[in-house]
Each structure stands twice: as structure tokens, then as C-alpha cells.
N, CA, C and O of each residue as an XYZ file, in Angstrom:
768
protein
N     142.468   -115.084    157.458
C     143.298   -116.135    157.531
C     144.082   -116.359    156.257
O     144.303   -117.486    155.812
N     144.512   -115.179    155.658
C     145.394   -115.458    154.513
C     146.711   -114.913    154.619
O     147.131   -115.469    155.634
N     148.329   -113.593    153.876
C     149.602   -113.213    154.168
C     150.589   -112.235    153.712
O     151.698   -112.183    154.244
N     169.188   -110.240    152.585
C     170.224   -111.343    152.492
C     170.284   -112.088    153.804
O     170.982   -111.683    154.734
N     169.517   -113.227    153.873
C     169.320   -113.963    155.254
C     170.388   -114.963    155.429
O     170.915   -115.454    154.431
N     170.731   -115.286    156.556
C     171.656   -116.347    156.946
C     170.895   -117.408    157.383
O     170.003   -117.237    158.215
N     171.190   -118.652    156.840
C     170.503   -119.844    157.269
C     171.034   -120.528    158.498
O     172.127   -121.092    158.464
N     170.270   -120.495    159.616
C     170.928   -121.131    160.896
C     169.618   -121.910    161.469
O     168.510   -121.383    161.569
N     169.915   -123.200    161.816
C     168.953   -123.832    162.631
C     169.478   -124.030    163.925
O     170.672   -124.302    164.056
N     168.689   -123.921    164.947
C     169.173   -123.991    166.255
C     167.895   -124.814    167.133
O     166.732   -124.946    166.749
N     168.486   -125.300    168.392
C     167.375   -126.121    169.103
C     166.695   -124.923    169.603
O     167.159   -123.783    169.623
N     165.286   -125.398    170.095
C     164.400   -124.466    170.605
C     164.772   -123.504    171.645
O     164.538   -122.299    171.553
N     165.402   -124.109    172.716
C     165.849   -123.383    173.767
C     166.990   -122.316    173.516
O     167.011   -121.234    174.102
N     167.992   -122.741    172.536
C     169.060   -121.753    172.148
C     168.287   -120.666    171.389
O     168.521   -119.484    171.642
N     167.256   -121.064    170.348
C     166.656   -119.883    169.585
C     165.933   -118.903    170.428
O     166.011   -117.684    170.275
N     165.164   -119.561    171.407
C     164.366   -118.686    172.329
C     165.348   -117.592    173.067
O     165.033   -116.404    173.127
N     166.429   -118.051    173.559
C     167.400   -117.155    174.132
C     167.997   -116.251    173.093
O     168.282   -115.110    173.457
N     168.201   -116.568    171.975
C     168.937   -115.981    170.903
C     167.976   -114.723    170.325
O     168.429   -113.631    169.979
N     166.706   -115.065    170.296
C     165.852   -114.056    169.721
C     165.816   -112.788    170.499
O     165.555   -111.750    169.892
N     166.051   -112.762    171.780
C     166.133   -111.560    172.699
C     167.531   -111.016    173.043
O     167.696   -109.937    173.614
N     168.593   -111.888    172.633
C     169.827   -111.454    173.021
C     170.520   -110.307    172.180
O     170.647   -110.346    170.956
N     170.970   -109.233    173.038
C     171.601   -108.186    172.294
C     172.876   -108.550    171.695
O     173.546   -109.477    172.150
N     173.239   -107.853    170.684
C     174.577   -108.146    170.033
C     174.654   -109.080    168.957
O     175.685   -109.316    168.327
N     173.443   -109.653    168.744
C     173.348   -110.771    167.602
C     173.112   -110.014    166.302
O     172.769   -108.832    166.277
N     173.290   -110.669    165.364
C     173.215   -110.040    163.914
C     171.817   -109.660    163.620
O     170.926   -110.147    164.316
N     171.516   -108.797    162.612
C     170.161   -108.118    162.310
C     169.183   -109.143    161.916
O     168.045   -109.079    162.379
N     169.511   -110.064    161.120
C     168.293   -111.109    160.729
C     168.861   -112.323    160.455
O     169.922   -112.422    159.839
N     168.130   -113.406    160.934
C     168.402   -114.796    160.673
C     167.250   -115.537    160.284
O     166.147   -115.372    160.805
N     167.481   -116.316    159.413
C     166.253   -117.091    158.917
C     166.707   -118.622    158.636
O     167.801   -118.817    158.106
N     165.936   -119.619    158.961
C     166.240   -121.039    158.369
C     164.778   -121.483    158.261
O     163.857   -120.943    158.875
N     164.658   -122.468    157.462
C     163.275   -122.931    157.277
C     163.330   -124.194    156.499
O     164.385   -124.701    156.119
N     162.127   -124.687    156.276
C     162.024   -125.892    155.492
C     162.502   -125.605    154.120
O     162.209   -124.516    153.627
N     163.149   -126.393    153.503
C     163.593   -126.347    152.087
C     163.300   -127.619    151.411
O     163.242   -128.679    152.035
N     163.114   -127.525    150.135
C     162.697   -128.671    149.350
C     163.688   -129.801    149.771
O     164.482   -129.449    150.643
N     163.821   -131.275    149.267
C     164.531   -132.351    149.744
C     164.891   -132.134    151.208
O     165.530   -132.989    151.820
N     146.890   -123.156    173.612
C     146.986   -122.555    174.866
C     145.717   -122.028    175.154
O     144.771   -122.248    174.397
N     145.639   -121.569    175.847
C     144.327   -121.013    176.059
C     144.285   -119.391    175.963
O     145.314   -118.759    176.202
N     143.247   -118.821    175.657
C     143.165   -117.360    175.509
C     143.104   -116.699    176.908
O     142.737   -117.273    177.933
N     143.521   -115.395    176.810
C     143.302   -114.630    178.137
C     144.337   -114.864    179.246
O     144.053   -114.691    180.431
N     145.536   -115.257    178.829
C     146.542   -115.497    179.920
C     146.831   -114.190    180.626
O     147.262   -113.254    179.953
N     146.639   -114.053    181.875
C     146.953   -112.840    182.680
C     148.348   -112.346    182.499
O     149.301   -112.955    182.986
N     148.484   -111.233    181.795
C     149.849   -110.671    181.693
C     150.471   -110.150    182.905
O     151.590   -109.638    182.854
N     149.809   -110.250    183.996
C     150.379   -109.781    185.285
C     151.336   -110.862    185.820
O     152.222   -110.545    186.613
N     151.192   -112.025    185.438
C     152.044   -113.138    185.893
C     152.913   -113.612    184.607
O     152.424   -113.881    183.510
N     154.139   -113.659    184.903
C     154.856   -114.082    183.776
C     154.650   -115.650    183.442
O     154.380   -116.444    184.344
N     154.783   -116.026    182.180
C     154.760   -117.338    181.800
C     156.085   -117.664    181.096
O     156.824   -116.803    180.618
N     156.313   -118.955    181.077
C     157.462   -119.417    180.359
C     156.920   -119.702    178.756
O     155.771   -119.970    178.402
N     158.070   -119.559    177.965
C     157.622   -119.872    176.473
C     157.028   -121.099    176.337
O     157.493   -122.000    177.035
N     156.056   -121.370    175.560
C     155.374   -122.634    175.327
C     156.373   -123.612    174.776
O     157.308   -123.267    174.054
N     156.106   -124.987    175.190
C     156.897   -125.941    174.671
C     156.436   -126.421    173.283
O     155.242   -126.360    172.989
N     157.302   -126.870    172.473
C     156.946   -127.262    171.069
C     156.394   -128.411    171.020
O     156.719   -129.287    171.822
N     155.516   -128.600    170.128
C     154.695   -129.990    169.838
C     155.668   -131.101    169.182
O     155.432   -132.305    169.274
N     156.621   -130.643    168.609
C     157.527   -131.490    167.768
C     158.853   -130.860    167.679
O     159.214   -129.976    168.456
N     159.605   -131.346    166.682
C     161.007   -130.750    166.375
C     160.826   -129.399    165.778
O     159.891   -129.138    165.021
N     161.784   -128.507    166.152
C     161.799   -127.147    165.680
C     162.125   -127.397    164.148
O     163.020   -128.123    163.716
N     161.117   -126.564    163.330
C     161.564   -126.634    161.864
C     162.190   -125.597    161.310
O     162.898   -125.785    160.320
N     162.034   -124.350    161.850
C     162.636   -123.150    161.217
C     162.705   -122.081    162.312
O     161.980   -122.155    163.304
N     163.578   -121.089    162.126
C     163.596   -119.950    163.067
C     164.063   -118.765    162.265
O     164.720   -118.942    161.239
N     163.748   -117.569    162.694
C     164.059   -116.300    162.022
C     163.998   -115.188    163.020
O     163.108   -115.209    163.869
N     164.845   -114.249    162.986
C     164.665   -113.033    163.951
C     165.112   -111.847    163.121
O     165.790   -111.920    162.096
N     164.634   -110.713    163.711
C     164.880   -109.364    163.108
C     165.155   -108.381    164.229
O     164.476   -108.413    165.255
N     166.102   -107.540    164.061
C     166.165   -106.390    164.911
C     165.275   -105.221    164.425
O     165.500   -104.704    163.331
N     164.259   -104.792    165.230
C     163.343   -103.787    164.851
C     163.760   -102.440    165.136
O     164.122   -102.052    166.247
N     163.690   -101.669    163.980
C     163.883   -100.231    164.270
C     162.581    -99.443    164.510
O     161.665    -99.519    163.691
N     162.491    -98.736    165.549
C     161.430    -97.915    165.964
C     161.311    -96.670    164.808
O     162.126    -95.757    164.681
N     160.243    -96.848    164.108
C     159.910    -95.777    163.006
C     159.174    -96.474    161.898
O     159.091    -97.695    161.765
N     158.648    -95.556    161.116
C     157.763    -95.823    159.940
C     158.390    -96.968    159.082
O     157.782    -98.000    158.800
N     159.695    -96.675    158.688
C     160.410    -97.661    157.829
C     160.698    -98.930    158.527
O     160.720    -99.977    157.880
N     160.933    -98.918    159.878
C     161.285   -100.118    160.595
C     160.010   -100.960    160.689
O     160.097   -102.177    160.531
N     158.788   -100.356    160.948
C     157.580   -101.176    161.027
C     157.179   -101.691    159.637
O     156.585   -102.759    159.493
N     157.512   -100.927    158.671
C     157.297   -101.453    157.300
C     158.234   -102.746    156.959
O     157.810   -103.717    156.333
N     159.367   -102.645    157.381
C     160.335   -103.690    157.334
C     159.834   -104.956    158.173
O     160.030   -106.085    157.723
N     159.256   -104.779    159.265
C     158.719   -105.894    160.201
C     157.669   -106.520    159.270
O     157.767   -107.721    159.018
N     156.627   -105.761    158.717
C     155.654   -106.563    157.995
C     156.120   -107.098    156.674
O     155.571   -108.113    156.243
N     157.046   -106.540    156.009
C     157.731   -107.213    154.967
C     158.455   -108.485    155.340
O     158.323   -109.519    154.687
N     159.147   -108.391    156.301
C     160.042   -109.541    156.869
C     159.095   -110.716    157.262
O     159.364   -111.891    157.010
N     157.942   -110.294    157.913
C     156.957   -111.290    158.200
C     156.345   -112.079    157.091
O     156.238   -113.304    157.151
N     155.902   -111.283    155.967
C     155.305   -111.841    154.797
C     156.261   -112.684    154.126
O     155.938   -113.833    153.823
N     157.463   -112.208    153.852
C     158.665   -112.803    153.027
C     159.015   -114.234    153.810
O     159.129   -115.280    153.171
N     159.166   -114.177    155.195
C     159.426   -115.370    155.959
C     158.369   -116.356    155.868
O     158.719   -117.506    155.601
N     157.031   -116.090    156.056
C     155.920   -116.957    155.869
C     155.910   -117.524    154.547
O     155.686   -118.730    154.439
N     156.131   -116.789    153.481
C     156.097   -117.161    152.189
C     157.170   -118.193    151.899
O     156.954   -119.206    151.234
N     158.377   -117.867    152.455
C     159.511   -118.965    152.239
C     159.246   -120.393    153.042
O     159.739   -121.486    152.761
N     158.414   -120.104    154.019
C     158.054   -121.355    154.851
C     156.759   -121.958    154.225
O     156.259   -122.920    154.808
N     156.178   -121.487    153.108
C     154.991   -122.012    152.610
C     153.913   -121.839    153.516
O     153.060   -122.726    153.540
N     153.783   -120.759    154.343
C     152.757   -120.495    155.130
C     151.909   -119.345    154.781
O     151.371   -118.692    155.676
N     151.748   -119.039    153.468
C     151.198   -117.743    153.141
C     149.595   -117.783    153.645
O     148.993   -116.712    153.728
N     148.997   -118.901    153.943
C     147.646   -118.914    154.478
C     147.579   -118.313    156.023
O     146.495   -118.068    156.553
N     148.777   -118.113    156.652
C     148.914   -117.658    157.863
C     149.382   -116.158    157.938
O     149.606   -115.587    159.006
N     149.501   -115.605    156.756
C     150.111   -114.300    156.647
C     149.349   -113.238    157.297
O     149.923   -112.510    158.107
N     148.083   -113.072    157.018
C     147.162   -111.968    157.506
C     147.255   -111.789    159.015
O     147.665   -110.768    159.567
N     146.802   -112.966    159.657
C     146.775   -113.050    161.009
C     148.341   -112.782    161.770
O     148.573   -112.001    162.693
N     149.141   -113.536    161.186
C     150.442   -113.275    161.816
C     151.157   -111.948    161.633
O     151.987   -111.576    162.462
N     150.846   -111.222    160.553
C     151.211   -109.913    160.249
C     150.525   -108.963    161.272
O     151.141   -108.016    161.762
N     149.285   -109.232    161.567
C     148.545   -108.277    162.427
C     149.131   -108.533    163.789
O     149.497   -107.587    164.487
N     149.236   -109.838    164.209
C     149.799   -110.008    165.591
C     151.263   -109.465    165.737
O     151.583   -108.915    166.791
N     152.060   -109.586    164.829
C     153.367   -109.016    164.789
C     153.310   -107.457    164.831
O     154.114   -106.795    165.486
N     152.403   -106.971    164.160
C     152.348   -105.409    164.042
C     151.921   -104.905    165.497
O     152.470   -103.930    166.009
N     150.906   -105.630    166.134
C     150.419   -105.148    167.385
C     151.583   -105.353    168.599
O     151.721   -104.556    169.527
N     152.253   -106.365    168.444
C     153.252   -106.588    169.537
C     154.388   -105.634    169.439
O     154.787   -105.041    170.442
N     154.943   -105.456    168.225
C     156.112   -104.610    167.910
C     155.572   -103.051    168.260
O     156.286   -102.264    168.881
N     154.490   -102.772    167.878
C     153.910   -101.435    168.193
C     153.897   -101.168    169.700
O     154.286   -100.123    170.223
N     153.415   -102.210    170.320
C     153.195   -102.097    171.907
C     154.608   -101.941    172.484
O     154.752   -101.137    173.405
N     155.609   -102.596    172.057
C     156.991   -102.433    172.428
C     157.565   -101.142    172.154
O     158.154   -100.531    173.046
N     157.451   -100.706    171.063
C     157.959    -99.358    170.534
C     157.238    -98.082    171.444
O     157.886    -97.129    171.876
N     155.884    -98.256    171.623
C     155.206    -97.373    172.267
C     155.246    -97.319    173.771
O     155.339    -96.220    174.318
N     155.189    -98.341    174.422
C     155.249    -98.467    175.863
C     156.582    -98.937    176.425
O     156.905    -98.446    177.507
N     157.364    -99.768    175.885
C     158.620   -100.253    176.601
C     159.887    -99.408    176.089
O     160.786    -99.114    176.877
N     159.920    -99.060    174.845
C     161.139    -98.344    174.341
C     161.285    -97.034    174.819
O     162.408    -96.650    175.146
N     160.299    -96.279    174.909
C     160.553    -94.740    175.316
C     161.109    -94.725    176.608
O     161.983    -93.896    176.860
N     160.683    -95.621    177.565
C     161.248    -95.595    178.966
C     162.676    -96.020    179.126
O     163.272    -95.877    180.193
N     163.254    -96.577    177.988
C     164.631    -96.990    178.039
C     165.518    -96.330    177.085
O     166.687    -96.689    176.944
N     164.996    -95.388    176.437
C     165.739    -94.859    175.203
C     167.015    -94.076    175.643
O     168.010    -94.053    174.918
N     166.964    -93.421    176.870
C     168.030    -92.562    177.316
C     169.022    -93.418    177.948
O     170.108    -92.883    178.173
N     168.879    -94.598    178.270
C     169.892    -95.433    178.956
C     171.023    -95.750    178.247
O     172.119    -95.481    178.739
N     170.922    -96.388    176.949
C     171.920    -96.708    176.119
C     171.756    -96.528    174.658
O     172.038    -97.418    173.856
N     171.288    -95.344    174.317
C     170.977    -95.023    173.035
C     169.720    -95.551    172.436
O     168.695    -95.450    173.112
N     169.664    -96.086    171.289
C     168.355    -96.542    170.784
C     167.880    -98.029    171.349
O     168.589    -99.032    171.280
N     166.665    -97.986    171.871
C     166.316    -99.232    172.441
C     166.179   -100.461    171.541
O     165.695   -100.370    170.413
N     166.606   -101.592    172.053
C     166.496   -102.656    171.129
C     165.410   -103.557    171.328
O     165.158   -104.047    172.428
N     164.651   -103.826    170.115
C     163.447   -104.639    170.113
C     163.750   -105.607    169.124
O     164.202   -105.265    168.031
N     163.529   -106.824    169.431
C     163.712   -108.000    168.637
C     162.516   -108.925    168.259
O     161.784   -109.385    169.136
N     162.341   -109.178    166.986
C     161.242   -109.929    166.539
C     161.822   -111.448    166.437
O     162.970   -111.632    166.032
N     161.064   -112.419    166.782
C     161.537   -113.684    166.488
C     160.378   -114.617    166.074
O     159.233   -114.520    166.516
N     160.806   -115.541    165.167
C     159.765   -116.645    164.825
C     160.265   -117.927    164.979
O     161.361   -118.158    164.468
N     159.593   -118.955    165.679
C     160.020   -120.233    165.832
C     158.937   -121.059    165.272
O     157.774   -120.923    165.650
N     159.285   -121.886    164.409
C     158.342   -122.832    163.833
C     158.529   -124.300    164.028
O     159.557   -124.926    163.773
N     157.269   -124.836    164.573
C     157.274   -126.410    164.800
C     156.370   -126.901    163.793
O     155.844   -126.140    162.981
N     156.161   -128.196    163.815
C     155.125   -128.724    162.705
C     153.754   -128.375    162.729
O     153.038   -128.657    161.768
N     153.255   -127.713    163.860
C     151.967   -127.282    164.050
C     151.561   -125.985    164.386
O     150.383   -125.632    164.329
N     152.569   -125.191    164.767
C     152.528   -123.813    165.428
C     153.610   -122.876    164.988
O     154.689   -123.358    164.644
N     153.421   -121.588    164.966
C     154.264   -120.539    164.777
C     154.254   -119.797    166.062
O     153.199   -119.348    166.511
N     155.508   -119.637    166.734
C     155.699   -118.860    167.947
C     156.321   -117.665    167.544
O     157.379   -117.684    166.915
N     155.665   -116.484    167.901
C     156.130   -115.203    167.626
C     156.579   -114.578    168.954
O     155.817   -114.542    169.920
N     157.827   -114.086    168.988
C     158.478   -113.378    170.143
C     158.762   -111.976    169.807
O     159.313   -111.669    168.750
N     158.349   -111.018    170.798
C     158.924   -109.666    170.625
C     159.609   -109.297    172.002
O     158.961   -109.172    173.041
N     160.897   -109.145    171.919
C     161.731   -108.805    173.204
C     162.025   -107.323    173.061
O     162.266   -106.752    171.997
N     161.970   -106.740    174.338
C     162.251   -105.263    174.542
C     162.936   -105.134    175.836
O     162.903   -106.058    176.649
N     163.529   -104.080    176.057
C     164.539   -103.770    177.276
C     163.580   -103.428    178.489
O     164.164   -103.307    179.566
N     162.352   -103.271    178.497
C     161.575   -102.881    179.543
C     161.070   -104.001    180.500
O     160.590   -105.033    180.031
N     161.183   -103.790    181.891
C     160.809   -104.976    182.641
C     159.217   -105.090    182.935
O     158.752   -106.120    183.423
N     158.422   -103.990    182.613
C     156.991   -103.888    183.013
C     156.169   -104.823    181.963
O     156.392   -104.867    180.753
N     155.216   -105.531    182.635
C     154.518   -106.501    181.929
C     153.484   -105.718    181.021
O     153.037   -104.596    181.256
N     153.191   -106.533    179.933
C     152.099   -105.870    179.066
C     150.862   -105.605    179.785
O     150.606   -106.243    180.806
N     150.027   -104.659    179.308
C     148.772   -104.315    180.068
C     147.619   -104.826    179.240
O     147.434   -104.413    178.095
N     146.909   -105.648    179.769
C     145.670   -106.258    179.023
C     144.477   -105.900    180.034
O     144.026   -106.697    180.856
N     144.043   -104.613    179.857
C     143.054   -104.169    180.703
C     141.648   -104.088    180.039
O     141.528   -103.631    178.902
N     140.623   -104.522    180.738
C     139.310   -104.648    180.105
C     138.885   -103.209    179.784
O     139.256   -102.289    180.512
N     138.112   -102.998    178.706
C     137.488   -101.799    178.408
C     136.079   -101.931    178.255
O     135.675   -103.027    177.866
N     135.215   -100.991    178.493
C     133.819   -101.088    178.514
C     133.238   -100.697    177.190
O     132.043   -100.907    176.982
N     133.981   -100.158    176.302
C     133.457    -99.705    175.001
C     134.209   -100.233    173.796
O     135.419   -100.414    173.928
N     133.766   -100.436    172.912
C     134.451   -100.867    171.615
C     134.920    -99.583    170.911
O     135.657    -99.676    169.929
N     134.506    -98.350    171.390
C     134.982    -97.170    170.613
C     136.125    -96.510    170.983
O     136.392    -95.388    170.551
N     136.893    -97.178    171.828
C     138.261    -96.479    172.066
C     139.261    -96.598    171.007
O     139.318    -97.596    170.288
N     140.101    -95.535    170.889
C     140.880    -95.514    169.872
C     142.125    -96.333    170.036
O     142.577    -96.978    169.090
N     142.646    -96.319    171.134
C     143.950    -97.147    171.579
C     143.637    -98.276    172.543
O     142.526    -98.433    173.049
N     144.664    -99.032    172.758
C     144.445   -100.057    173.714
C     143.869   -101.233    173.375
O     143.463   -101.947    174.292
N     143.745   -101.594    172.223
C     142.908   -102.760    171.797
C     143.920   -104.007    171.144
O     143.523   -105.118    170.792
N     145.195   -103.550    171.092
C     146.163   -104.522    170.568
C     146.318   -105.895    171.153
O     146.451   -106.894    170.446
N     146.298   -105.916    172.533
C     146.391   -107.236    173.094
C     145.199   -108.062    172.905
O     145.251   -109.292    172.874
N     143.898   -107.239    172.751
C     142.543   -107.915    172.487
C     142.723   -108.666    171.032
O     142.319   -109.807    170.807
N     143.324   -107.920    170.194
C     143.450   -108.558    168.898
C     144.424   -109.729    169.026
O     144.158   -110.775    168.432
N     145.528   -109.625    169.756
C     146.435   -110.682    169.760
C     145.725   -111.967    170.416
O     145.804   -113.104    169.951
N     145.066   -111.623    171.493
C     144.223   -112.690    172.160
C     143.126   -113.402    171.143
O     142.915   -114.615    171.176
N     142.557   -112.631    170.372
C     141.587   -113.339    169.481
C     142.270   -113.988    168.455
O     141.600   -114.868    167.914
N     143.413   -113.826    168.013
C     143.979   -114.463    167.012
C     144.998   -115.620    167.247
O     145.278   -116.461    166.393
N     145.515   -115.564    168.492
C     146.535   -116.487    168.866
C     145.905   -117.723    169.599
O     144.837   -117.537    170.183
N     146.423   -118.856    169.616
C     145.925   -120.012    170.351
C     146.341   -119.703    171.750
O     145.573   -120.055    172.645
N     147.521   -119.056    172.080
C     147.886   -118.704    173.404
C     148.787   -117.540    173.204
O     149.382   -117.348    172.143
N     148.878   -116.769    174.240
C     149.987   -115.704    174.348
C     150.270   -115.341    175.760
O     149.421   -115.489    176.639
N     151.416   -114.883    175.975
C     151.680   -114.425    177.474
C     153.130   -113.666    177.377
O     153.500   -113.178    176.309
N     153.824   -113.611    178.417
C     155.090   -112.816    178.429
C     156.022   -113.519    179.499
O     155.580   -114.255    180.381
N     157.431   -113.194    179.316
C     158.251   -113.837    180.253
C     159.447   -112.873    180.363
O     159.837   -112.218    179.397
N     160.019   -112.814    181.598
C     161.249   -111.828    181.740
C     162.203   -112.444    180.999
O     162.175   -113.606    180.595
N     163.207   -111.476    180.802
C     164.520   -111.786    180.150
C     165.642   -111.297    181.000
O     166.038   -110.144    180.830
N     166.202   -112.076    181.914
C     167.258   -111.443    182.747
C     168.398   -111.152    182.008
O     168.625   -111.896    181.053
N     169.240   -110.148    182.255
C     169.214   -109.386    183.495
C     168.023   -108.207    183.383
O     167.640   -107.600    184.382
N     167.536   -107.983    182.160
C     166.596   -106.949    182.089
C     165.790   -107.089    180.864
O     166.262   -107.526    179.815
N     164.462   -106.681    181.022
C     163.581   -106.621    179.780
C     162.631   -107.922    179.960
O     162.623   -108.674    180.935
N     161.866   -108.010    178.842
C     160.926   -109.123    178.801
C     160.723   -109.626    177.239
O     161.238   -109.048    176.282
N     160.028   -110.602    177.159
C     159.533   -111.154    175.753
C     158.085   -111.420    175.872
O     157.606   -112.157    176.734
N     157.390   -110.773    174.949
C     156.070   -110.964    174.903
C     155.882   -111.912    173.709
O     156.435   -111.606    172.653
N     155.105   -113.107    173.787
C     154.957   -114.119    172.827
C     153.551   -114.339    172.511
O     152.634   -113.979    173.249
N     153.401   -114.937    171.399
C     152.121   -115.477    170.872
C     152.335   -116.644    169.987
O     153.212   -116.672    169.124
N     151.450   -117.672    170.244
C     151.650   -118.970    169.385
C     150.266   -119.050    168.518
O     149.144   -118.937    169.012
N     150.531   -119.252    167.229
C     149.370   -119.282    166.227
C     149.473   -120.785    165.597
O     150.549   -121.380    165.527
N     148.307   -121.301    165.172
C     148.280   -122.542    164.508
C     148.707   -122.265    163.028
O     148.357   -121.275    162.386
N     149.453   -123.198    162.608
C     149.896   -123.080    161.058
C     149.057   -124.029    160.209
O     149.292   -124.128    159.005
N     148.009   -124.788    160.842
C     147.127   -125.606    159.925
C     146.380   -124.621    159.065
O     145.932   -123.552    159.478
N     146.278   -125.107    157.741
C     145.459   -124.385    156.748
C     144.012   -124.313    157.191
O     143.609   -125.206    157.936
N     143.182   -123.341    156.814
C     141.690   -123.394    157.057
C     141.012   -124.502    156.231
O     141.386   -124.928    155.139
N     139.970   -124.883    156.938
C     139.183   -125.953    156.360
C     138.451   -125.478    155.210
O     137.722   -126.245    154.582
């Protein structure tokens, strides 16, 4: 449990739509400045969770599939959480973000790469007073696969188990006209 931007503050519904919208700029952040239940069945789409209060901040990043892109995702996550004074959430959030973006790049992006050039994967953060909502949008319509395994020795396929263990809740929602957003909501309360 430890962890050149344009400042834009948007209402939660606009931000949720924006984080997966193609053609938006590469990064956006805004944030505080001085002065669910586990095991959601991924076979059934869910809506994004409602916020417990006013939206405090938002940030998003266009993810480049590749080693440098994933390094940038982790740096962007750590830097954003540090800017929002959420360093105590950094490790769990970085792990969840890494798993969700890796899943999108591994499973969703290859099936769409030939359609219109490089696939677009977007990472988004929405912050309310008690939770951080992580969204990862990709162009593939297939739901994430959360299949039980009988052994802890499998090399791959444990990403959503990690997300399930760390998130207060998670799920996915379609993004018309094509694609989906996989989301996870994490508590921002400091450990006791």
C-alpha cells in the first residue's frame, strides 16, 4: 500500500466519455492544488461506478504499446498520484494500471492493429474524495476474461485476479460505436 500537463477539470460524465474518446490530446491532468464488491463477472458489462462526491481531479494518457510506453504509463501513474498527494496509493494503483494496460495491449490491441494503424489504448484517472477510478479503454469489443485457474503456478492469466484483490470493485463497459473500457475503483484512504 505505498507509490507538460494541461489542467482541465470536467464533470464526471464528461471525463468518463473523454478518457476513451479518440482524437483527444495525449495527456490531461487536473487535481487538487493548494488554496464495490469483488468478483464482478466480466461477461456482463457494467456501468462506470458513481462517485461518492464531487469529482476532485482527472487525468488521462494515450498508451503506446511497447516497453517505453508501459514505462511511461508507470511514471505517469506515480507522478499523477504524487501531484494529488496520494503517494500511499502508488504501489497498488501502479500494479492495477500495469495489469489493465498490459491486458489491453496483449489481448485487445493485436486484433485491431490492422484496421486503422496503431491501436488506441487510453488510461484515465478520475478522483473523488474517497476513491480513484482507473479506466483503460481499447478498441476491442470482447470482454475481459476472468477465468478461474486450479493452480497458482500458471505463468500468465493472473492479471485480473490481482486487480480483483486490490480494487474495491472492477468491471467493464462497452464504448459505442466500438471498444470497451475496463475499470477499477481503489480506495484513497491512507492505511491505518
